[in-house]
Backbone as a printed PyTorch tensor [residue, N CA C, xyz], in Angstrom:
tensor([[[ 19.6690,  12.8830,  -5.1670],
         [ 18.3130,  12.5030,  -5.4800],
         [ 17.3310,  13.5120,  -4.8760]],

        [[ 17.5480,  13.8620,  -3.6150],
         [ 16.6490,  14.8050,  -2.9560],
         [ 16.6860,  16.1790,  -3.6260]],

        [[ 17.8510,  16.5590,  -4.1380],
         [ 17.9530,  17.8500,  -4.8470],
         [ 17.0380,  17.8300,  -6.0620]],

        [[ 17.0400,  16.7210,  -6.7980],
         [ 16.1690,  16.6260,  -7.9730],
         [ 14.7000,  16.6100,  -7.5690]],

        [[ 14.3820,  16.0180,  -6.4360],
         [ 13.0070,  16.0540,  -5.9610],
         [ 12.5630,  17.4870,  -5.6780]],

        [[ 13.4550,  18.2680,  -5.0710],
         [ 13.1090,  19.6680,  -4.7940],
         [ 12.9570,  20.4370,  -6.1010]],

        [[ 13.8430,  20.1840,  -7.0490],
         [ 13.7480,  20.8620,  -8.3490],
         [ 12.4240,  20.5150,  -9.0310]],

        [[ 12.0270,  19.2620,  -8.9850],
         [ 10.7290,  18.8760,  -9.5550],
         [  9.5850,  19.5730,  -8.8350]],

        [[  9.7030,  19.7230,  -7.5210],
         [  8.6790,  20.4380,  -6.7630],
         [  8.6400,  21.9110,  -7.1220]],

        [[  9.7840,  22.4760,  -7.4450],
         [  9.8060,  23.8780,  -7.8890],
         [  8.9840,  24.0170,  -9.1660]],

        [[  9.1540,  23.0760, -10.1040],
         [  8.3680,  23.1290, -11.3420],
         [  6.8780,  22.9430, -11.0670]],

        [[  6.5510,  22.0440, -10.1740],
         [  5.1450,  21.8570,  -9.8070],
         [  4.5940,  23.1440,  -9.2010]],

        [[  5.3480,  23.7240,  -8.2760],
         [  4.9140,  24.9630,  -7.6360],
         [  4.7600,  26.1090,  -8.6120]],

        [[  5.6920,  26.2240,  -9.5480],
         [  5.5920,  27.2930, -10.5400],
         [  4.3570,  27.1200, -11.4100]],

        [[  4.0010,  25.8760, -11.7220],
         [  2.7900,  25.6470, -12.5210],
         [  1.5280,  26.0130, -11.7400]],

        [[  1.6340,  26.0170, -10.4070],
         [  0.4990,  26.4150,  -9.5670],
         [  0.5100,  27.9000,  -9.2280]],

        [[  1.5480,  28.5960,  -9.6640],
         [  1.6430,  30.0260,  -9.3960],
         [  2.4570,  30.3820,  -8.1680]],

        [[  3.1760,  29.4450,  -7.6080],
         [  4.0440,  29.7250,  -6.4650],
         [  5.3320,  30.3270,  -7.0020]],

        [[  5.5740,  31.5740,  -6.6490],
         [  6.7410,  32.2800,  -7.1630],
         [  7.6380,  32.6960,  -5.9970]],

        [[  8.4460,  31.7540,  -5.5400],
         [  9.4120,  32.0330,  -4.4730],
         [ 10.7850,  31.5750,  -4.9480]],

        [[ 11.8080,  32.0430,  -4.2680],
         [ 13.1800,  31.6990,  -4.6420],
         [ 13.4520,  30.2100,  -4.4270]],

        [[ 14.4290,  29.6990,  -5.1550],
         [ 14.8070,  28.2980,  -5.0100],
         [ 15.2650,  27.9640,  -3.6070]],

        [[ 15.9520,  28.8960,  -2.9590],
         [ 16.4240,  28.6690,  -1.5860],
         [ 15.2480,  28.4490,  -0.6360]],

        [[ 14.1480,  29.1530,  -0.8740],
         [ 12.9510,  28.9760,  -0.0500],
         [ 12.4060,  27.5610,  -0.2280]],

        [[ 12.4070,  27.0830,  -1.4550],
         [ 11.9470,  25.7250,  -1.7170],
         [ 12.8200,  24.7080,  -0.9910]],

        [[ 14.1300,  24.8690,  -1.1020],
         [ 15.0170,  23.9120,  -0.4400],
         [ 14.8230,  23.9370,   1.0710]],

        [[ 14.6150,  25.1150,   1.6330],
         [ 14.4070,  25.2510,   3.0750],
         [ 13.0790,  24.6280,   3.5000]],

        [[ 11.9890,  25.0260,   2.8510],
         [ 10.6650,  24.5890,   3.2830],
         [ 10.4220,  23.1120,   2.9890]],

        [[ 10.8320,  22.6570,   1.8160],
         [ 10.5710,  21.2580,   1.4630],
         [ 11.3790,  20.3200,   2.3500]],

        [[ 12.6210,  20.6880,   2.6210],
         [ 13.4550,  19.8410,   3.4810],
         [ 12.8850,  19.7510,   4.8920]],

        [[ 12.4640,  20.8790,   5.4390],
         [ 11.8760,  20.8540,   6.7800],
         [ 10.5570,  20.0890,   6.8120]],

        [[  9.7780,  20.2040,   5.7430],
         [  8.5130,  19.4640,   5.6850],
         [  8.7730,  17.9630,   5.6540]],

        [[  9.8240,  17.5560,   4.9470],
         [ 10.1510,  16.1240,   4.9060],
         [ 10.6330,  15.6390,   6.2730]],

        [[ 11.3380,  16.4810,   6.9970],
         [ 11.7620,  16.1210,   8.3530],
         [ 10.5340,  16.0120,   9.2580]],

        [[  9.5880,  16.9320,   9.0970],
         [  8.3620,  16.8800,   9.9010],
         [  7.5790,  15.6010,   9.6220]],

        [[  7.6880,  15.0840,   8.3990],
         [  6.9660,  13.8620,   8.0450],
         [  7.5010,  12.6430,   8.7900]],

        [[  8.6680,  12.7570,   9.4020],
         [  9.2320,  11.6440,  10.1560],
         [  8.5580,  11.4510,  11.5080]],

        [[  7.7880,  12.4320,  11.9490],
         [  7.0680,  12.3090,  13.2130],
         [  6.0480,  11.1770,  13.0540]],

        [[  6.0950,  10.1870,  13.9210],
         [  5.2650,   8.9940,  13.7240],
         [  3.8040,   9.1640,  14.1480]],

        [[  3.1020,  10.0760,  13.4830],
         [  1.6940,  10.2680,  13.8220],
         [  0.7770,  10.0130,  12.6330]],

        [[  1.3490,   9.6520,  11.4950],
         [  0.5240,   9.3260,  10.3400],
         [  1.2100,   8.2430,   9.5210]],

        [[  0.5060,   7.7370,   8.5440],
         [  1.0230,   6.6830,   7.6960],
         [  1.9830,   7.2780,   6.6620]],

        [[  3.2640,   7.0570,   6.8460],
         [  4.2660,   7.5440,   5.9040],
         [  4.3860,   9.0570,   5.8490]],

        [[  3.9350,   9.7380,   6.8610],
         [  4.0410,  11.1880,   6.8790],
         [  2.9830,  11.8910,   6.0550]],

        [[  2.0330,  11.1400,   5.5220],
         [  0.9750,  11.7270,   4.7080],
         [  0.1540,  12.6950,   5.5530]],

        [[ -0.1180,  13.8230,   5.0290],
         [ -0.8400,  14.9340,   5.6520],
         [  0.0520,  15.7380,   6.5880]],

        [[  0.9800,  15.1070,   7.2770],
         [  1.9010,  15.8630,   8.1350],
         [  2.8300,  16.6910,   7.2580]],

        [[  3.3990,  16.0510,   6.2370],
         [  4.2970,  16.7510,   5.3160],
         [  3.5410,  17.8650,   4.5920]],

        [[  2.3150,  17.5820,   4.1780],
         [  1.5240,  18.5560,   3.4430],
         [  1.2160,  19.7820,   4.2930]],

        [[  0.7760,  19.5370,   5.5260],
         [  0.4630,  20.6470,   6.4380],
         [  1.7220,  21.4220,   6.8090]],

        [[  2.8120,  20.7010,   7.0440],
         [  4.0610,  21.3720,   7.4110],
         [  4.5620,  22.2370,   6.2580]],

        [[  4.4990,  21.7060,   5.0440],
         [  4.9560,  22.4840,   3.8940],
         [  4.1040,  23.7400,   3.7110]],

        [[  2.7870,  23.5830,   3.8140],
         [  1.8970,  24.7370,   3.6610],
         [  2.1810,  25.7860,   4.7290]],

        [[  2.3960,  25.3570,   5.9650],
         [  2.6690,  26.2950,   7.0630],
         [  4.0330,  26.9650,   6.8930]],

        [[  5.0140,  26.2210,   6.3910],
         [  6.3600,  26.7920,   6.2370],
         [  6.4730,  27.7490,   5.0670]],

        [[  5.7050,  27.5150,   4.0120],
         [  5.8160,  28.3770,   2.8320],
         [  4.8380,  29.5590,   2.8900]],

        [[  3.8740,  29.5120,   3.8030],
         [  2.8860,  30.5950,   3.9330],
         [  3.5140,  31.9540,   4.2280]],

        [[  4.5470,  32.0580,   5.0800],
         [  5.1430,  33.3720,   5.3330],
         [  5.7910,  34.0160,   4.0970]],

        [[  5.9720,  33.2440,   3.0560],
         [  6.5720,  33.7760,   1.8310],
         [  5.4990,  34.1970,   0.8190]],

        [[  4.2670,  34.3290,   1.2870],
         [  3.1890,  34.8420,   0.4530],
         [  2.4010,  33.7930,  -0.3010]],

        [[  2.5580,  32.5490,   0.0530],
         [  1.8330,  31.4680,  -0.6360],
         [  0.6220,  31.0880,   0.2100]],

        [[ -0.5650,  31.0960,  -0.3800],
         [ -1.7520,  30.6910,   0.3770],
         [ -1.6280,  29.2450,   0.8740]],

        [[ -2.2110,  28.9880,   2.0410],
         [ -2.1400,  27.6480,   2.6260],
         [ -2.6770,  26.5760,   1.6800]],

        [[ -3.7930,  26.8740,   1.0330],
         [ -4.3860,  25.8720,   0.1370],
         [ -3.4580,  25.5370,  -1.0300]],

        [[ -2.7750,  26.5340,  -1.5540],
         [ -1.8470,  26.2860,  -2.6670],
         [ -0.6650,  25.4450,  -2.2030]],

        [[ -0.1830,  25.6940,  -0.9960],
         [  0.9070,  24.8930,  -0.4480],
         [  0.5040,  23.4380,  -0.2540]],

        [[ -0.7130,  23.2280,   0.2420],
         [ -1.1990,  21.8640,   0.4390],
         [ -1.3720,  21.1670,  -0.9080]],

        [[ -1.9230,  21.8720,  -1.8860],
         [ -2.1300,  21.2740,  -3.2130],
         [ -0.7920,  20.8990,  -3.8430]],

        [[  0.2060,  21.7670,  -3.7340],
         [  1.5220,  21.4550,  -4.2950],
         [  2.1010,  20.1950,  -3.6620]],

        [[  1.9490,  20.0740,  -2.3740],
         [  2.4600,  18.9000,  -1.6770],
         [  1.6800,  17.6440,  -2.0360]],

        [[  0.3680,  17.7620,  -2.1550],
         [ -0.4440,  16.6010,  -2.5190],
         [ -0.1950,  16.1480,  -3.9540]],

        [[  0.0780,  17.0930,  -4.8470],
         [  0.4250,  16.7030,  -6.2200],
         [  1.7060,  15.8880,  -6.2050]],

        [[  2.6870,  16.3430,  -5.4230],
         [  3.9350,  15.5820,  -5.3350],
         [  3.6750,  14.1920,  -4.7620]],

        [[  2.8530,  14.1150,  -3.7290],
         [  2.5560,  12.8250,  -3.1160],
         [  1.8510,  11.8970,  -4.1050]],

        [[  0.9730,  12.4400,  -4.9260],
         [  0.2940,  11.6060,  -5.9190],
         [  1.2720,  11.1060,  -6.9780]],

        [[  2.2780,  11.9080,  -7.3190],
         [  3.3080,  11.4690,  -8.2600],
         [  4.1140,  10.3280,  -7.6480]],

        [[  4.4700,  10.4560,  -6.3860],
         [  5.2450,   9.4080,  -5.7110],
         [  4.4450,   8.1070,  -5.6320]],

        [[  3.1810,   8.2020,  -5.2580],
         [  2.3430,   7.0090,  -5.1290],
         [  2.1120,   6.3580,  -6.4890]],

        [[  1.7860,   7.1560,  -7.5140],
         [  1.5460,   6.5680,  -8.8360],
         [  2.8270,   5.9830,  -9.4170]],

        [[  3.9690,   6.5970,  -9.1370],
         [  5.2420,   6.0250,  -9.5820],
         [  5.5090,   4.6820,  -8.9200]],

        [[  5.2120,   4.5840,  -7.6380],
         [  5.3770,   3.3230,  -6.9320],
         [  4.4450,   2.2430,  -7.4540]],

        [[  3.2020,   2.6160,  -7.7520],
         [  2.2560,   1.6440,  -8.3100],
         [  2.6930,   1.1730,  -9.6930]],

        [[  3.1760,   2.1010, -10.5080],
         [  3.6510,   1.7350, -11.8500],
         [  4.8660,   0.8130, -11.7510]],

        [[  5.7930,   1.1220, -10.8490],
         [  6.9720,   0.2710, -10.6780],
         [  6.5790,  -1.1060, -10.1580]],

        [[  5.6160,  -1.1680,  -9.2630],
         [  5.1400,  -2.4560,  -8.7630],
         [  4.4950,  -3.2890,  -9.8530]],

        [[  3.6890,  -2.6500, -10.7010],
         [  3.0590,  -3.3670, -11.8060],
         [  4.1040,  -3.8680, -12.7940]],

        [[  5.0890,  -3.0390, -13.0970],
         [  6.1680,  -3.4420, -13.9940],
         [  6.9580,  -4.5990, -13.4060]],

        [[  7.2130,  -4.5370, -12.1200],
         [  7.9260,  -5.6210, -11.4500],
         [  7.1150,  -6.9100, -11.4870]],

        [[  5.8240,  -6.7960, -11.3190],
         [  4.9630,  -7.9720, -11.3670],
         [  5.0050,  -8.6070, -12.7480]],

        [[  4.9140,  -7.7820, -13.7820],
         [  4.9290,  -8.2950, -15.1530],
         [  6.2950,  -8.8730, -15.4990]],

        [[  7.3440,  -8.1070, -15.2530],
         [  8.6850,  -8.5810, -15.5760],
         [  9.1090,  -9.7110, -14.6640]],

        [[  8.6310,  -9.7080, -13.4440],
         [  8.9750, -10.7640, -12.5030],
         [  8.4570, -12.1150, -12.9610]],

        [[  7.2700, -12.1650, -13.5160],
         [  6.7200, -13.4310, -14.0110],
         [  7.5260, -13.9210, -15.2020]],

        [[  7.9300, -13.0200, -16.0870],
         [  8.7680, -13.4120, -17.2150],
         [ 10.0940, -13.9780, -16.7260]],

        [[ 10.6630, -13.3500, -15.7170],
         [ 11.9460, -13.8210, -15.1870],
         [ 11.7790, -15.1830, -14.5300]],

        [[ 10.6780, -15.3990, -13.7970],
         [ 10.4430, -16.7050, -13.1770],
         [ 10.2560, -17.7820, -14.2420]],

        [[  9.5610, -17.4490, -15.3220],
         [  9.3670, -18.4040, -16.4110],
         [ 10.6970, -18.7700, -17.0460]],

        [[ 11.5640, -17.7910, -17.2480],
         [ 12.8810, -18.0470, -17.8320],
         [ 13.7070, -18.9380, -16.9160]],

        [[ 13.6340, -18.7160, -15.6120],
         [ 14.3790, -19.5570, -14.6790],
         [ 13.8620, -20.9920, -14.6720]],

        [[ 12.5370, -21.1560, -14.7410],
         [ 11.9780, -22.5130, -14.7880],
         [ 12.4190, -23.2310, -16.0620]],

        [[ 12.4290, -22.5180, -17.1800],
         [ 12.8540, -23.1010, -18.4430],
         [ 14.3260, -23.5040, -18.3790]],

        [[ 15.1490, -22.6380, -17.8270],
         [ 16.5770, -22.9350, -17.6960],
         [ 16.7870, -24.1550, -16.7940]],

        [[ 16.0500, -24.2320, -15.7000],
         [ 16.1790, -25.3730, -14.7950],
         [ 15.7350, -26.6550, -15.4800]],

        [[ 14.6720, -26.5890, -16.2680],
         [ 14.1950, -27.7720, -16.9830],
         [ 15.2250, -28.2370, -18.0030]],

        [[ 15.8450, -27.3140, -18.7010],
         [ 16.8800, -27.6730, -19.6770],
         [ 18.0740, -28.3170, -18.9920]],

        [[ 18.4710, -27.7420, -17.8640],
         [ 19.6140, -28.2860, -17.1250],
         [ 19.3060, -29.7050, -16.6490]],

        [[ 18.1010, -29.9210, -16.1680],
         [ 17.7020, -31.2490, -15.7110],
         [ 17.7160, -32.2390, -16.8740]],

        [[ 17.2460, -31.8210, -18.0410],
         [ 17.2430, -32.7020, -19.2100],
         [ 18.6590, -33.0400, -19.6470]],

        [[ 19.5480, -32.0510, -19.6260],
         [ 20.9400, -32.2910, -20.0060],
         [ 21.6000, -33.2430, -19.0240]],

        [[ 21.3680, -33.0570, -17.7300],
         [ 21.9580, -33.9290, -16.7170],
         [ 21.4140, -35.3540, -16.8450]],

        [[ 20.1150, -35.4800, -17.1230],
         [ 19.5040, -36.7990, -17.2700],
         [ 20.0930, -37.5320, -18.4630]],

        [[ 20.2220, -36.8230, -19.5860],
         [ 20.7850, -37.4750, -20.7780],
         [ 22.2550, -37.8160, -20.5900]],

        [[ 22.9850, -37.0200, -19.8560],
         [ 24.4070, -37.3090, -19.5830],
         [ 24.5300, -38.5600, -18.7040]],

        [[ 23.6660, -38.6790, -17.7000],
         [ 23.7100, -39.8490, -16.8030],
         [ 23.3540, -41.1370, -17.5570]],

        [[ 22.4130, -41.0220, -18.4770],
         [ 22.0120, -42.1980, -19.2510],
         [ 23.1460, -42.6750, -20.1560]],

        [[ 23.9300, -41.7200, -20.6680],
         [ 25.0160, -42.0850, -21.5770],
         [ 26.2260, -42.6530, -20.8500]],

        [[ 26.3450, -42.3670, -19.5670],
         [ 27.5000, -42.8490, -18.8030],
         [ 27.2920, -44.2050, -18.2790]]])
């Protein structure tokens, strides 16, 4: 999964004009994610971005471009989570309705069986 995340970041970086080798991406992005584990921000936000920009800067990438690439990725992660939460909310209500209907049917069947016995 993490490999695909790095590959997606490579595409994001290339669209921003970041032209470095794939190995550089795997090195810098992985270290930036490790830096995000330092408990000084909410979910590593801004720590990962600053770490990535600082780590990729020696490879000729401007700091601002590194931060933007990282923030674009973070916005994709956040919007994906919001979309999944909304989908879960919508589908979750349908599933709860189906369970209530099934329980009501079972209760009706049990009631009619008891009456017949």
